[in-house]
C-alpha angles and dihedrals in degrees: 000000000000132000118276115240108230119205114222111204114195104188127140095197108085092200093054091045093053093046090048094052094044094049096044088054088048087053091057100261105144098173121120113266121206116196123213122188103210141010095263092058094052090046093051088048095051097041094043094239127154131006100294133090115315142189118279120219085219097064136069119224142201120194122220102191137187117211103215107056134141126261096009118022125223096257091059090048091053092050094050094047094046092046092057116089094222103032094047088083092064110104110238120206119186118220107188143148085220110104095172107137093216089057093046090051092047091053092047092048089052090059108270114150095210141009118208120191110216106224119221096231117082097229094049091046092053091046090053093049091049088050087050090052091053089048090052092049096045105032110021100033107028112163096030117146122231091273091058095253130136 
């Protein structure tokens, strides 16, 4: 049996988080999804700090990350993750309302594998997240079985 790939969703907007999770599932993503409400929470999890939930060495992860978050913003999260010898292997996908080409380029230069702009309309947002689900299944997780295992 392989390791499960767990999706880590760092998103401070509850509505966006709920829509993202629902539409990933509709796209066929069956992996566990853990939601974090700010950049500090995801860093504490990844770097095993504090008394809360923390990363397991027996799991594989992919990070879905908003840029504009309280306490620690997404750019700082990317930098810290990509500067760590172990965590740098985690694929980081940006989910942001920011469509600034300079920001997109900066995130890709820091090591993100994909940048998804969250549209403002509900229908377009759900379409983008379903497309992201297909991307996860085809590009990030090729070869997974139906249970989301490698």
